[in-house]
C-alpha positions as CSV (number, residue, x, y, z in Angstrom):
1,M,-20.3,13.8,56.9
2,N,-19.7,17.4,55.9
3,F,-21.5,19.7,53.5
4,M,-18.8,19.4,50.8
5,S,-19.1,15.6,50.5
6,I,-22.9,15.8,50.4
7,G,-22.8,18.5,47.8
8,R,-20.4,16.6,45.6
9,R,-22.5,13.4,45.7
10,S,-25.6,15.3,44.8
11,F,-23.8,17.1,41.9
12,L,-22.5,13.8,40.5
13,K,-25.9,12.1,40.8
14,A,-27.7,15.0,39.1
15,M,-25.4,15.5,36.2
16,G,-23.8,12.2,35.7
17,A,-20.1,11.7,34.9
18,T,-20.5,12.6,31.2
19,G,-22.5,15.7,31.9
20,M,-20.0,16.9,34.5
21,L,-17.1,16.5,32.2
22,S,-18.8,18.3,29.3
23,A,-19.6,21.2,31.6
24,L,-16.1,21.7,32.8
25,P,-13.7,24.1,30.9
26,E,-11.1,22.2,28.8
27,A,-8.3,24.0,30.6
28,A,-9.5,22.4,33.9
29,L,-9.0,18.9,32.3
30,G,-5.6,19.7,31.0
31,F,-6.6,20.0,27.4
32,Q,-5.2,22.7,25.2
33,T,-7.2,23.4,22.0
34,G,-5.6,26.6,21.0
35,Q,-4.7,26.4,17.4
36,G,-2.0,28.4,15.6
37,P,-2.1,29.3,12.0
38,I,-2.2,26.4,9.6
39,A,-0.2,26.9,6.4
40,Q,-2.0,25.9,3.2
41,E,0.3,24.8,0.4
42,V,0.2,23.2,-3.0
43,A,3.2,20.8,-3.5
44,P,5.4,21.4,-6.6
45,P,5.7,18.7,-9.3
46,G,8.6,17.2,-7.4
47,D,12.3,16.4,-7.4
48,N,12.2,14.1,-10.4
49,A,9.5,15.7,-12.6
50,V,10.2,15.3,-16.3
51,A,8.3,16.8,-19.2
52,Q,9.2,13.9,-21.5
53,P,10.7,10.4,-20.8
54,G,14.3,10.2,-21.7
55,N,14.5,6.5,-22.5
56,S,12.6,4.0,-24.5
57,I,12.0,0.2,-24.2
58,R,9.7,-2.4,-25.8
59,F,7.6,-4.3,-23.3
60,C,4.8,-6.8,-23.2
61,V,2.0,-7.9,-20.8
62,I,1.2,-11.5,-19.7
63,G,-1.8,-12.0,-17.4
64,L,-4.8,-9.7,-17.1
65,D,-6.3,-11.4,-14.0
66,H,-6.3,-8.2,-11.9
67,P,-7.2,-4.7,-13.2
68,H,-4.0,-3.4,-11.5
69,I,-2.4,-4.2,-14.8
70,L,-4.0,-1.1,-16.3
71,G,-2.1,1.3,-14.0
72,M,1.1,-0.7,-14.4
73,T,0.9,-0.5,-18.2
74,A,0.2,3.2,-18.0
75,A,3.2,3.8,-15.7
76,V,5.6,2.0,-18.1
77,I,4.2,3.9,-21.1
78,R,4.5,7.1,-19.2
79,G,8.1,6.3,-18.7
80,G,8.8,5.7,-22.4
81,G,7.8,2.1,-22.8
82,K,6.3,0.8,-26.1
83,L,3.7,-1.8,-25.6
84,A,4.4,-4.4,-28.3
85,A,2.1,-7.3,-27.4
86,F,0.1,-9.0,-24.7
87,Y,-1.2,-12.4,-23.8
88,S,-4.2,-13.5,-21.7
89,T,-6.6,-16.5,-21.6
90,L,-9.5,-14.3,-20.4
91,P,-11.8,-13.3,-23.2
92,K,-13.5,-10.3,-21.6
93,A,-10.2,-8.9,-20.2
94,T,-8.6,-9.4,-23.5
95,A,-11.2,-7.5,-25.4
96,D,-11.2,-4.7,-22.9
97,F,-7.4,-4.4,-23.0
98,Q,-7.4,-4.4,-26.9
99,K,-9.8,-1.4,-26.8
100,L,-7.5,0.5,-24.6
101,Y,-4.3,-0.5,-26.5
102,P,-5.4,-1.2,-30.1
103,G,-1.8,-1.0,-31.4
104,A,-0.6,-3.9,-29.2
105,R,-0.5,-7.3,-30.8
106,L,-2.4,-10.2,-29.1
107,A,0.2,-12.9,-28.9
108,R,-0.7,-16.5,-29.5
109,S,1.1,-17.8,-26.5
110,E,3.4,-16.9,-23.6
111,D,6.3,-18.4,-25.4
112,E,5.9,-16.1,-28.3
113,I,6.6,-13.2,-25.9
114,L,9.4,-14.9,-23.9
115,N,11.3,-15.9,-27.1
116,D,11.1,-12.4,-28.7
117,P,14.6,-10.9,-28.3
118,S,13.3,-7.3,-28.9
119,I,11.3,-7.4,-25.7
120,Q,13.1,-6.0,-22.6
121,L,10.4,-6.1,-20.0
122,V,7.3,-8.2,-19.2
123,A,4.6,-6.9,-16.8
124,S,2.0,-9.1,-15.2
125,A,-1.1,-9.1,-13.0
126,S,-1.8,-12.8,-13.3
127,I,-3.2,-14.8,-10.4
128,P,-0.9,-14.1,-7.5
129,N,0.5,-17.5,-6.9
130,L,1.5,-17.7,-10.6
131,R,3.4,-14.4,-10.7
132,A,6.7,-15.5,-9.3
133,P,7.0,-18.7,-11.5
134,L,6.2,-16.4,-14.5
135,G,8.8,-13.9,-13.3
136,I,11.4,-16.6,-13.0
137,R,10.7,-17.7,-16.6
138,V,10.9,-14.1,-17.8
139,M,14.3,-13.5,-16.1
140,Q,15.7,-16.8,-17.5
141,H,14.7,-15.6,-21.0
142,G,16.8,-12.5,-20.5
143,K,14.1,-9.9,-19.7
144,D,13.2,-7.8,-16.6
145,F,9.9,-8.4,-14.9
146,L,7.4,-6.1,-13.2
147,S,4.8,-7.8,-11.0
148,D,1.6,-6.7,-9.4
149,K,1.5,-7.2,-5.7
150,P,1.6,-9.7,-4.1
151,A,4.4,-10.9,-6.3
152,L,5.1,-14.0,-4.2
153,T,2.9,-16.2,-2.1
154,T,5.5,-18.5,-0.5
155,L,9.0,-18.3,1.0
156,E,10.1,-21.0,-1.4
157,Q,9.2,-18.8,-4.3
158,L,11.1,-15.9,-2.7
159,D,14.2,-18.0,-2.5
160,E,14.1,-19.0,-6.1
161,V,13.4,-15.4,-7.2
162,R,16.4,-14.2,-5.4
163,R,18.6,-16.9,-6.8
164,V,17.5,-16.4,-10.5
165,S,17.7,-12.7,-10.3
166,A,21.2,-12.9,-8.9
167,Q,22.1,-15.4,-11.5
168,T,20.7,-13.6,-14.5
169,G,21.2,-10.0,-13.4
170,K,17.6,-9.3,-14.3
171,M,15.1,-7.3,-12.2
172,F,12.2,-8.7,-10.4
173,A,10.3,-5.5,-9.6
174,I,7.1,-5.2,-7.7
175,M,4.5,-2.5,-8.4
176,Y,3.7,-1.3,-4.8
177,S,1.3,1.2,-6.2
178,E,0.1,2.6,-2.8
179,R,3.4,4.3,-2.6
180,L,4.8,4.4,-6.1
181,E,1.5,5.7,-7.7
182,V,0.1,7.9,-4.9
183,R,1.2,11.5,-5.2
184,A,0.9,12.2,-1.5
185,A,3.1,9.2,-0.7
186,V,5.7,10.4,-3.2
187,Q,5.6,13.9,-1.5
188,A,6.0,12.2,1.9
189,G,9.2,10.6,0.6
190,Y,10.6,13.9,-0.5
191,L,9.8,15.4,2.9
192,V,11.4,12.5,4.8
193,R,14.6,12.7,2.7
194,Q,14.8,16.4,3.3
195,G,14.7,15.8,7.1
196,A,11.3,17.6,7.6
197,I,10.3,15.5,10.6
198,G,13.8,14.3,11.6
199,K,14.5,10.6,11.8
200,V,11.5,8.4,11.2
201,V,10.8,6.4,14.3
202,Q,7.6,4.5,13.3
203,T,5.1,4.0,10.4
204,I,1.5,3.2,11.0
205,N,-0.6,2.1,8.0
206,I,-4.3,1.7,8.1
207,A,-5.5,0.1,4.8
208,P,-9.2,-0.8,4.7
209,H,-10.6,-2.1,1.4
210,Q,-14.1,-2.6,0.0
211,V,-14.7,-6.3,-0.8
212,N,-17.3,-5.9,-3.7
213,A,-18.0,-9.6,-3.4
214,P,-20.1,-10.2,-6.6
215,S,-17.3,-8.9,-8.8
216,R,-14.5,-11.1,-7.4
217,P,-13.2,-14.2,-9.2
218,D,-12.9,-17.5,-7.5
219,W,-9.2,-17.2,-6.8
220,F,-9.8,-14.0,-4.7
221,W,-11.3,-16.2,-1.9
222,D,-8.6,-18.8,-1.9
223,P,-5.5,-18.0,0.3
224,V,-3.4,-20.5,-1.5
225,Q,-4.0,-18.5,-4.7
226,Y,-4.0,-14.9,-3.3
227,G,-1.5,-15.5,-0.5
228,G,-3.7,-14.4,2.5
229,I,-4.6,-10.9,3.7
230,L,-1.3,-9.9,5.1
231,C,0.6,-11.2,2.0
232,D,-1.9,-9.5,-0.3
233,I,-2.9,-6.1,1.0
234,G,-0.2,-6.0,3.6
235,S,2.6,-6.1,1.0
236,H,1.9,-2.4,0.2
237,Q,2.2,-1.5,3.8
238,A,5.3,-3.5,4.5
239,E,7.0,-1.8,1.6
240,Q,6.2,1.6,3.0
241,F,7.6,0.6,6.3
242,V,10.8,-0.5,4.7
243,Y,11.0,2.6,2.5
244,Y,10.2,5.4,4.9
245,T,12.3,3.9,7.8
246,G,15.1,3.1,5.5
247,S,15.4,-0.4,7.0
248,T,17.7,-2.9,5.3
249,K,17.0,-5.6,7.8
250,A,13.7,-6.2,9.5
251,E,11.6,-8.9,11.2
252,V,7.9,-9.5,12.2
253,T,7.3,-8.9,15.9
254,A,3.7,-10.2,15.8
255,S,0.9,-10.9,13.4
256,Q,-2.7,-12.1,13.4
257,I,-5.5,-12.8,11.0
258,A,-9.2,-13.5,11.1
259,N,-12.4,-14.3,9.1
260,V,-14.9,-12.1,10.9
261,N,-17.7,-11.7,8.4
262,H,-17.5,-14.1,5.4
263,P,-18.9,-17.4,6.6
264,N,-19.6,-18.4,2.9
265,H,-15.9,-18.3,2.2
266,P,-14.4,-20.1,5.3
267,Q,-10.8,-19.9,4.1
268,F,-11.0,-16.1,3.3
269,Q,-9.4,-13.6,5.7
270,D,-11.0,-10.2,6.1
271,F,-8.9,-8.8,8.9
272,G,-5.3,-8.8,9.7
273,D,-2.6,-6.8,11.5
274,M,1.1,-7.0,12.2
275,M,3.9,-5.3,14.0
276,L,7.3,-4.9,12.3
277,S,10.7,-3.9,13.6
278,G,13.8,-2.9,11.5
279,N,17.2,-1.4,11.8
280,G,15.6,1.9,10.6
281,G,12.4,2.0,12.7
282,A,9.2,0.3,13.8
283,G,5.9,-0.3,12.0
284,Y,2.3,-1.2,12.6
285,V,0.0,-2.4,9.9
286,R,-3.8,-3.0,9.9
287,V,-5.6,-4.3,6.8
288,D,-9.2,-5.3,6.3
289,W,-12.1,-5.8,3.9
290,F,-14.7,-3.7,5.8
291,T,-14.9,-0.4,4.0
292,P,-18.7,0.5,4.0
293,G,-20.5,1.5,0.9
294,G,-21.3,5.0,2.3
295,L,-17.6,6.1,2.1
296,G,-17.7,6.8,-1.6
297,T,-14.4,5.3,-2.5
298,W,-12.8,1.8,-2.1
299,G,-10.9,2.6,1.1
300,D,-9.8,5.3,3.4
301,G,-6.0,4.6,3.3
302,R,-4.0,6.4,5.9
303,L,-0.3,6.6,6.7
304,F,1.3,8.1,9.7
305,L,5.0,8.8,9.9
306,L,6.3,9.6,13.4
307,G,9.6,11.4,13.4
308,T,12.0,12.8,16.1
309,E,11.1,16.3,15.0
310,G,7.5,16.1,13.9
311,Y,5.0,13.8,12.1
312,I,3.2,13.4,8.8
313,E,-0.3,12.0,8.1
314,L,-1.5,11.1,4.7
315,R,-5.2,10.8,3.7
316,K,-4.5,9.1,0.4
317,Y,-7.9,8.6,-1.2
318,I,-10.4,10.7,0.8
319,D,-10.6,13.3,3.5
320,I,-13.9,12.3,5.1
321,A,-16.2,15.3,5.6
322,G,-13.3,17.5,4.6
323,R,-11.4,18.5,1.5
324,P,-12.5,16.9,-1.9
325,G,-10.5,14.3,-3.7
326,G,-7.4,12.6,-2.4
327,D,-3.7,13.1,-2.0
328,H,-3.9,15.1,1.3
329,L,-0.8,15.5,3.4
330,F,-0.6,17.0,6.9
331,I,2.7,17.8,8.5
332,V,3.5,19.1,12.0
333,D,7.0,20.2,12.9
334,R,8.5,22.3,15.7
335,K,7.4,25.5,14.0
336,Q,4.0,25.0,12.5
337,T,1.2,22.9,11.2
338,R,0.9,22.6,7.3
339,Y,-1.6,21.1,4.9
340,I,-0.1,20.2,1.6
341,D,-2.3,19.5,-1.5
342,C,-0.2,16.9,-3.4
343,R,-2.4,16.6,-6.6
344,N,0.2,18.3,-8.8
345,V,3.1,16.0,-7.7
346,V,4.5,14.1,-10.8
347,L,4.7,10.3,-10.4
348,P,8.3,9.5,-11.0
349,F,8.2,5.7,-11.1
350,G,7.6,5.1,-14.8
351,P,10.4,7.3,-16.2
352,Q,12.8,6.1,-13.4
353,F,11.9,2.4,-14.0
354,V,12.4,2.6,-17.7
355,A,15.7,4.3,-17.2
356,D,16.7,1.6,-14.7
357,I,16.1,-1.0,-17.4
358,V,18.2,0.8,-19.9
359,N,21.0,1.9,-17.6
360,R,20.9,-1.2,-15.2
361,T,20.4,1.0,-12.2
362,H,17.9,0.8,-9.3
363,I,16.6,4.3,-8.8
364,A,12.9,3.6,-9.2
365,Q,13.0,0.7,-6.8
366,N,15.7,-0.9,-4.6
367,Q,15.6,-4.6,-5.5
368,D,16.7,-5.7,-2.0
369,Q,14.1,-3.6,-0.2
370,A,11.3,-4.7,-2.5
371,L,12.0,-8.3,-1.8
372,L,12.6,-7.6,1.9
373,A,9.0,-6.2,2.1
374,A,7.8,-9.4,0.4
375,E,9.7,-11.6,2.9
376,L,8.1,-9.7,5.8
377,V,4.6,-10.3,4.8
378,L,5.3,-13.9,3.8
379,K,6.6,-14.6,7.3
380,A,3.8,-12.6,8.9
381,Q,1.2,-14.6,7.0
382,K,2.8,-17.9,7.7
383,N,3.2,-17.3,11.5
384,A,0.0,-15.3,12.1
385,K,-2.2,-16.1,15.1
386,V,-5.7,-17.0,13.8
387,L,-8.3,-15.1,15.8
388,T,-11.9,-16.2,16.5
389,F,-14.3,-13.6,17.7
390,A,-17.3,-14.6,19.8
391,T,-20.7,-13.4,18.7
392,Q,-21.6,-10.2,20.6
393,G,-24.9,-8.4,21.0
394,P,-25.3,-4.6,21.3
395,L,-23.2,-3.0,24.1
396,S,-25.0,-2.5,27.3
397,T,-25.0,0.8,29.1
398,P,-22.9,0.7,32.3
399,R,-24.6,1.8,35.4
400,L,-23.0,4.5,37.6
């Protein structure tokens, strides 16, 4: 045994593996931490920014079961929609909605709205498994439909929606708000279309949510009514995969779900993930109900777009221990690293959607892609592997 081997053993024993690694220079480990200048930018209002909407429609709301209806209503009004009436069977939600929109009439029934020939659009955030049947009735009465997500909870509903939409020529639109109503996500779409990162290869969506159990209605815990975690939360992420990759055909490679931490609601799912592949790229999605109270917002939604010439990361709602507020975009290309503040980006969906209704176009949302995203999550949910995690104590410290 020579001096070098004895010295090395003594050195490892004295310092430990962690201490040794931390003492070595980063260059010796092959790490490069040199950082070039990072450009700081503020995104302009956007490609489709408009001062005033150019079109006008009359619309109504049926179903106030989820507060997403407030954002949906605001978007349509922002686009030139005139809220004529609404209908709900929930007393508190009805009273709150009336305070926000005192000029809107409280209809006596759903039929009163469906049979009004002056109404061009019905928007709804009813209980999820009731949305598609309502949308079918709306289209059969000659009106377009805008649903909260998830808009469908079964593949049978999807088949019927496609059939009726094709038969009537009416739209079954879905408010995928995590892209359509998030300024950083809108800006990312502009950058992708400009070729800023080359061809998109993969999307990765991490979408944690805060459960806020005491405030949730009974249907929230029932997968028959809300569709399951991949169908519900995952619909946002599937739509982003379809949109940013430009996929027109796609399938689910794998999916899994679990109830890790809600034994009082045995049918509930608080964790899920899925892998997607399409003719435009690949995708991975993770969704959960584990956002801790210390974050300060309902979830740290993140999107990663991998391209052939660079990549984009979005911190949609919070940049933890970093910049205040949301709508943060980071982009790296072959020339530089850039941070883009997207708070000034104008949300184009409302004006575009109202214009689509008037002009019978599909600029705000591609109908086929919207329903393809729904199909993906329905199949992912239906075929998901159910995980069971064993109870585990604190991790033990390994011995050297």
